[in-house]
C-alpha positions in Angstrom: 82.9 -149.5 64.9 83.1 -153.0 62.3 81.8 -153.5 58.8 78.2 -154.7 60.1 77.5 -151.4 61.5 78.7 -149.1 58.8 76.1 -151.7 56.9 73.5 -151.4 59.3 73.9 -147.8 59.6 73.6 -146.8 55.8 70.3 -149.1 55.7 68.9 -147.0 58.5 69.8 -143.8 56.4 68.3 -145.7 52.9 65.5 -146.5 54.6 65.0 -142.5 55.6 65.6 -141.4 53.0 63.0 -143.3 50.8 60.7 -142.5 53.6 61.2 -139.0 53.2 60.7 -139.6 49.3 57.1 -141.1 50.0 56.2 -138.1 52.1 57.6 -135.5 49.3 55.9 -137.3 46.9 52.1 -137.5 48.4 53.0 -133.7 49.4 53.7 -133.0 45.6 50.6 -135.0 44.3 48.6 -133.1 46.5 50.2 -129.9 45.3 49.9 -130.6 42.0 46.3 -131.5 42.1 45.9 -128.0 43.8 47.7 -126.2 40.4 45.8 -127.8 37.6 42.9 -126.8 39.5 43.9 -124.0 39.7 45.1 -123.2 36.2 41.3 -124.9 35.2 39.5 -121.9 37.3 42.6 -119.7 35.3 41.5 -121.5 31.7 38.2 -119.9 32.5 39.1 -117.0 33.6 40.7 -116.2 30.8 38.1 -117.3 28.1 35.9 -114.7 30.4 38.3 -112.2 29.9 38.9 -112.7 26.0 35.4 -112.1 25.2 35.7 -109.1 27.8 38.3 -108.3 25.5 36.6 -108.7 22.5 33.9 -107.0 23.5 36.3 -103.7 24.4 37.7 -103.8 21.3 34.9 -103.7 19.5 33.7 -100.8 21.5 37.1 -99.3 21.7 36.9 -99.3 18.4 33.3 -97.6 18.3 34.3 -94.6 20.6 37.3 -94.2 18.0 35.3 -93.9 15.1 32.8 -91.7 17.4 36.0 -89.6 18.5 37.1 -88.9 14.6 34.1 -87.9 13.5 33.8 -85.2 17.1 37.7 -84.1 16.3 36.3 -83.4 12.9 33.6 -81.3 14.5 36.1 -79.7 17.1 38.3 -78.6 14.2 35.4 -77.5 11.7 34.0 -75.2 14.6 37.6 -74.1 15.7 38.3 -72.8 12.7 35.0 -71.3 12.6 35.5 -69.8 16.2 38.8 -68.7 14.9 37.5 -67.3 12.3 35.0 -64.7 14.3 38.1 -64.3 17.1 39.1 -61.0 15.6 35.2 -59.9 14.8 35.2 -61.0 18.7 38.1 -58.6 19.8 36.7 -55.9 18.0 33.2 -56.2 19.3 34.9 -56.0 23.1 37.2 -53.3 22.1 34.4 -51.5 21.1 32.0 -52.0 23.5 35.3 -51.0 26.2 35.5 -47.7 24.2 31.6 -47.1 24.9 32.0 -48.0 28.3 33.9 -45.5 28.6 32.5 -42.8 26.4 29.4 -42.9 28.2 31.2 -42.5 31.4 33.3 -39.5 30.3 30.1 -38.0 28.7 28.1 -38.2 31.9 31.7 -37.2 34.2 31.5 -34.2 31.5 28.5 -33.1 31.5 28.4 -33.0 35.1 31.6 -31.2 35.0 30.1 -29.0 32.4 26.7 -27.9 34.4 29.3 -27.6 37.2 31.1 -24.8 35.8 27.9 -23.0 34.2 27.1 -22.4 37.5 29.9 -21.2 39.3 30.6 -19.4 35.9 27.1 -17.6 36.9 27.3 -17.0 40.1 30.9 -15.4 39.2 29.1 -13.6 36.5 26.2 -11.9 38.9 28.8 -11.3 41.4 31.5 -9.7 38.7 27.8 -7.7 38.0 27.4 -6.6 41.4 30.7 -5.6 42.3 31.0 -4.0 39.1 28.1 -2.1 40.1 29.2 -1.5 43.9 32.6 -0.3 42.1 30.7 2.2 39.6 28.3 3.7 42.1 31.6 4.0 44.4 33.8 5.4 41.5 31.3 8.1 41.3 32.0 9.6 44.6 35.1 12.1 44.9 35.5 11.0 48.4 35.8 7.3 47.1 38.1 7.8 44.1 39.9 9.6 46.8 40.3 6.5 49.4 41.4 4.5 46.7 44.1 6.4 45.4 45.7 6.9 48.9 44.6 2.4 48.9 46.6 2.1 45.7 49.3 4.7 46.7 50.2 2.6 50.2 50.2 -0.6 48.3 53.1 0.8 45.9 55.5 1.8 48.5 55.0 -1.4 50.7 55.8 -2.8 47.5 59.5 -1.2 47.2 60.2 -2.3 51.1 59.3 0.3 53.3 57.4 0.6 56.3 54.7 3.0 57.6 55.4 5.4 59.8 59.4 4.2 59.6 59.9 5.7 56.4 56.7 7.0 55.2 53.7 8.8 57.0 50.4 9.6 55.9 48.0 12.3 56.6 50.6 14.8 57.8 49.3 18.0 59.0 52.1 20.3 57.6 52.2 23.8 58.9 52.3 26.6 56.2 52.8 29.6 58.7 49.1 31.4 57.2 47.7 27.9 56.4 48.3 24.5 57.0 48.2 21.7 54.9 47.7 17.9 54.8 49.7 16.2 52.1 48.4 12.6 51.1 51.8 11.2 52.1 55.1 11.9 52.9 58.7 9.7 52.2 61.6 10.3 54.6 64.6 10.6 52.7 68.5 10.4 54.1 69.8 13.6 56.0 66.1 14.6 57.0 64.9 15.5 53.8 61.1 14.4 53.0 59.3 13.6 49.9 56.0 14.6 48.9 53.3 12.7 47.5 49.6 13.6 46.9 46.9 11.1 45.3 43.5 13.1 44.6 43.2 13.0 40.9 40.4 14.3 39.6 39.1 11.0 37.6 35.5 11.6 36.7 35.9 12.1 32.8 38.6 9.5 32.3 36.1 6.7 33.6 33.2 8.5 31.0 34.8 7.8 28.8 35.8 4.1 29.2 32.5 3.5 30.5 31.4 4.1 26.4 31.2 1.1 24.1 33.0 0.7 21.3 31.7 1.6 18.1 31.7 -0.6 15.1 33.4 2.6 12.5 36.2 2.5 14.5 38.1 6.4 15.8 35.1 8.2 13.1 32.0 7.6 14.7 30.0 9.7 16.8 31.3 7.6 20.0 34.9 8.1 20.0 34.7 11.4 18.9 32.5 11.8 23.0 35.3 9.3 23.6 38.1 11.8 22.6 36.4 15.4 24.3 35.9 13.6 27.8 40.2 12.6 27.5 40.7 15.7 26.7 38.3 17.2 29.7 40.6 14.5 31.6 44.0 15.5 30.8 42.5 19.8 32.0 41.7 18.6 34.8 45.1 16.7 35.6 46.5 20.4 34.8 43.7 22.1 36.4 44.9 19.8 39.3 49.1 20.4 38.4 48.2 24.3 38.5 46.4 23.7 42.6 49.5 21.7 43.6 52.1 24.3 42.8 50.2 26.7 44.2 50.0 24.9 47.3 54.1 25.3 47.6 54.5 21.9 49.8 57.8 22.3 49.7 57.5 25.7 52.1 55.9 23.3 54.6 58.1 20.6 54.8 61.6 21.0 55.9 64.1 20.1 53.7 62.1 19.1 51.2 63.1 19.3 47.1 60.8 21.2 45.5 58.9 19.1 43.5 55.5 17.4 44.4 55.0 13.9 43.5 51.3 13.9 41.6 50.5 9.9 41.5 48.1 8.6 39.4 46.7 5.5 40.5 47.1 3.1 37.1 48.9 3.3 34.0 46.2 3.7 31.0 45.6 7.2 33.4 48.5 9.1 33.0 49.0 7.5 29.2 45.5 8.5 28.2 46.3 12.3 29.8 49.5 12.0 27.2 47.7 11.1 25.0 45.2 13.8 24.6 48.2 16.4 26.2 51.3 15.5 24.8 53.0 18.5 26.8 51.5 17.9 30.0 54.4 16.2 31.1 57.2 19.2 30.5 53.7 21.5 32.0 53.8 19.3 35.9 57.8 20.0 35.6 57.7 23.6 35.0 55.9 24.4 38.1 57.3 21.9 40.2 54.5 18.6 40.1 55.8 15.3 39.4 53.4 12.8 37.0 54.3 9.4 38.2 51.8 6.1 37.7 52.4 3.2 39.4 55.6 1.6 37.4 57.2 5.3 38.0 56.9 5.9 41.5 57.5 2.4 42.5 60.9 3.3 40.1 61.7 6.0 42.1 61.1 4.7 45.8 63.4 1.9 45.0 66.0 4.7 44.4 65.1 6.2 47.8 65.3 2.7 50.0 69.1 2.7 47.7 69.7 6.1 49.4 68.7 4.6 52.5 71.0 1.4 52.8 73.8 3.6 51.8 73.1 6.1 54.4 72.9 3.9 57.1 76.5 1.9 55.8 78.2 5.5 55.5 76.5 6.1 59.1 78.3 2.3 60.0 81.6 3.7 58.5 81.9 6.2 60.3 80.8 4.4 64.2 83.3 1.8 63.0 85.6 4.4 62.0 85.1 6.3 65.7 85.4 3.5 67.3 88.8 2.4 65.8 89.8 6.4 66.8 88.8 5.3 70.4 90.5 1.9 71.0 93.4 3.4 69.0 93.5 5.5 72.0 93.1 3.4 75.0 95.4 1.3 73.5 97.5 4.3 74.5 96.7 4.3 78.1 97.1 0.7 78.3 100.8 1.6 77.4 101.3 3.6 80.1 99.9 1.0 82.6 102.4 -1.6 81.0 105.4 0.5 81.4 104.6 1.1 84.4 104.1 -2.4 85.5 107.3 -3.2 83.8 109.2 -0.4 85.6 108.2 -1.7 88.4 109.1 -5.0 88.1 112.2 -3.6 87.0 112.8 -2.0 90.7 111.5 -5.4 92.3 113.9 -7.1 90.4 116.9 -4.5 91.7 115.5 -4.7 94.8 115.4 -8.5 94.9 119.4 -8.9 93.9 120.3 -6.4 96.5 119.0 -8.3 99.4 120.3 -11.7 97.6 123.8 -10.0 98.1 123.4 -8.4 101.4 122.6 -11.6 101.9 125.2 -13.5 101.1 128.4 -11.1 101.9 126.8 -9.7 104.7 124.6 -12.7 106.8 125.3 -16.3 106.1 129.1 -15.7 106.9 128.1 -14.9 110.8 125.5 -17.5 110.5 128.4 -20.4 109.1 130.6 -18.8 112.1 127.9 -19.4 114.6 127.0 -22.8 113.0 131.1 -23.7 112.7 131.3 -23.9 116.7 128.7 -26.9 116.2 131.0 -29.7 114.5 128.1 -32.5 114.0 126.1 -29.4 112.5 125.2 -29.9 108.5 126.0 -26.3 106.8 122.7 -25.9 105.1 122.9 -21.9 104.9 122.5 -21.2 101.3 122.0 -18.3 99.7 119.0 -18.3 96.9 120.2 -17.1 92.9 119.6 -13.7 91.5 117.1 -12.3 89.4 119.2 -11.7 86.3 116.4 -11.3 83.2 115.0 -8.1 83.7 111.7 -7.3 82.0 111.6 -5.6 78.0 110.9 -2.2 78.1 107.7 -0.7 75.5 109.7 0.2 72.3 106.4 1.1 70.1 106.0 4.8 69.8 102.1 4.2 70.6 102.1 3.1 73.1 104.8 5.3 75.2 103.8 8.2 77.1 102.8 10.8 74.7 103.8 9.3 71.5 99.9 8.3 70.8 98.3 11.8 71.6 100.4 13.2 68.8 99.9 10.4 66.5 96.1 11.1 66.6 96.6 14.2 66.4 98.2 13.8 63.3 95.4 12.0 61.6 96.7 11.2 58.2 99.3 9.9 59.6 97.4 7.0 62.0 98.2 4.1 59.4 101.6 4.9 59.6 101.5 4.7 63.7 99.4 1.1 63.4 102.0 -0.7 61.1 104.7 0.7 63.1 102.5 -0.9 66.7 101.9 -4.1 64.3 105.8 -4.0 63.8 106.7 -4.0 67.3 
């Protein structure tokens, strides 16, 4: 390209640049005009916002002043509330306590009323039962039945069984007359112990019904009570004489010469002994023992222990008999084992004789016959003889006649057992 073309190109480029600059200037003026308009609008809005800000600041200062006043008032009210808070807490606590007390009072009044009604009903029932019991105890038969019931309870408390360890209302033949004691307690060895429960209690019950005197032992009621207790002791002594005259031990076979007179309560025996201290010796001298529930229970416990010892003795005797029988049967077993050993020994001897005959007589002849056939093999072999022999019995108890002599020796039986154990 020549210089003219280059100049022309530069001129065209310059013209284009000028045209672009003019267009850009036009656009810039339009944008500047728009920005000026926006700036004027923003100034107007800024003035309006400034006026609103001034009004808001004034309102804020007013609100701040009012807030300070309210804060001061609230502080004063809070101080008053803080000062009254313990009082309010105390009032709430007192109110809760009053509510609880009122609830407890209502519940307690209800329970108290229910307990009073139950106590009244129980007192009425107890009064009726007492009257019924007092009326029943006036009868001799009722007192006898009560004594028998108490006696049965004591015997059952000792661990005894009815119709096994004791029997009630048993008829005993005494020759010219028949007896029927209240209870017959069985003792080891076919023996029995007679117990009677029919005790006079009228004077004792009348003494217990008397009220206590305020004057003590010197009052008229105490003298009447002492007189009635003396009659109670005399009645018991008369009953002891009656029991001694019956002689139950003659009718009851194997019974010791003693009859137990059972008093259903400890206080009855204590009152009788207090009125007559020699009553116990008097009764034992006539083979009659006065017993209360405690002393009878102790005696029956002793009887139960004697039964257990007797049963242990019977079991030991039975074990000894079984041991002797087993020992004798071991001797019989030893005889059979000895016979079996002898039989085995004879069988072994016969077997060895058979093997010897087979080797010395039969097999040589068979081998000579087999030698005529050169193709045959010599498979004829004799069985091996039995060298072991059965062991013979060495224990003397297992030999014939040895056990019977050891059993007859008696004291030598443990030694024979030791010998057998060593063998």
